N, C-alpha and C positions, 0 to 999 in steps of 0.2 A: 571336294571335299564333301565327304558325306555325313551328316549329322543324324545321330538317334536321340530320342528323349531320354534326358538323364533325371534320377532322384537326388535333390539337393535338399539339406536340412536349413530351416531357419533360424538366425541368430537370436530371434526376440523371442518366438514361441516354441522353438524346437520342433516344431513340425515339419513333416516332409513334403516339398512341392515338385512339381514336375518343371523343369529346364526342358520345355519342347525344342525339337529341331527347327521350327521357325524363329523361335526367339534366339537360338544360336546363330542362326544365318542373320538374324537382325543385330546382333551384338556384333558378328564378323564386319557387316557392311558400315557399321556405326565406329568401327575400330576400338570398340571397348574391350579392355585388357583383361577385367575380371568377370567372373560369373556372378549371378545376382546372389546376395546375402539373406533377402528376406521374401518371403511368400507376399502373394498379391494385397491380402487383408491387412497385412502388419506394414506392408510398405505404404499403402493408403493412409492408415492409421498416423503413421510417422510423417507422412506429407502433410498432413491435415493439420498437426501441431498439436501442444499438449492441452489447449485450451478449447478444442473443437467438441463441440456437441453433435453426436451422429444425426444426420437428416436436417441440419440446419445451417444458417451461414449464406453468404452469397451465391455459391454455386447451387444449393439446394433451391435456393429461390430463384434461381436463374439470372441473378444480378452480380456482375463482375466489376464493378466500379464503385468508388469512395465519392462519398457526398462531402462538401465542403461548406461551412458556413460562412458567408460575406456579405458586404452592403452592395447594393445595386448602383452603378455608377450614374443611372440616370435619376432615380428618385429616392435613392438613399435608405429604402426599406431593406431588412435584414433578409435574406434568402439562402436557399442552399442551391449549390451547382454540381454536376456531376465530372468535375475536373479541379485540378490545384490551380486557382489562378495565379497567372506570371504577372511581375511588376510591370507598369506602364501598359498595359492592355486593360480597356472597360470589360466590366462583367456586368451582365444585365439579369434583371429579374425576370420571370417567364413572360409577364406583360409586356414589359418594354423590350423584351426580344421580339414579342409578336407584332409590336407597333413599328419596329425598326426593320423587319423583314421586307423584302421586296413584294411584291403582289405574286400572287401564284402563277406559274406557267400556264399559258392556256393548253387546254386538253386538244389531241388531235381531232381534227374534224374529219368530216366525211370525205372520200375521194371527190364526189359530185360537187360539193361545196367547194373544194379546192380548185377544181375547173372553173367553176362559177366566178370566183372571186381573183384567179390568177390573170396577171397582166397580158394583153394580147402580144403575141409573137409574131413578127412578120413573115409573111410567107416565104420568104426568100431564105431567112434563117432555118424555119422548119423544112424547106425542101433539102437545104444542104444537109441538113442531120438526119434526113432520111435516107439520101442518099448516099451517104457514109455508112450507115446502118445496116444496107442492101449489098454492099459491096462482098464479093467472093473472098474465100481465102487465097484462090489464085491471083485476083485483083489485088490484093493486099501484098502479095508477095512480088508482084511487077512494081506495085508503087514505091516499095521499100528499095527496090534495086535502082531506081530513077533516082538522080539527084533532085532535090527539092527546086523549084523556079519561084524564089520569092522576089 
């Protein structure tokens, strides 16, 4: 199916806008039955709502969460949290949360330090690991064909 750009009229502002071939393909992929009725500026104005001030709000500020005022379960002070608290679960203020958190994980150490602090591996185990790693593909095929002797 071949798509060509089409000129449509916006129901809000009456202006014309292009319904591109790519957008038509997207609509087909999503099984949308109707063509768009609004141009992009009117669509974004409508999505923002009637009380929206252009260039403000959570999306413009980079914040997309709600703040809820509540009392800390540990110390009892009033605090705000970035979620809606659920019943039966404790809510902590920033300070109590920091105090409750487990210690920070240890950062990765240099490989030389890891070797120096690693427990000693018996030479027999080390030799077996090296021998297994050195096997050729032909050896692996022959070993797979033989039944294991346990």
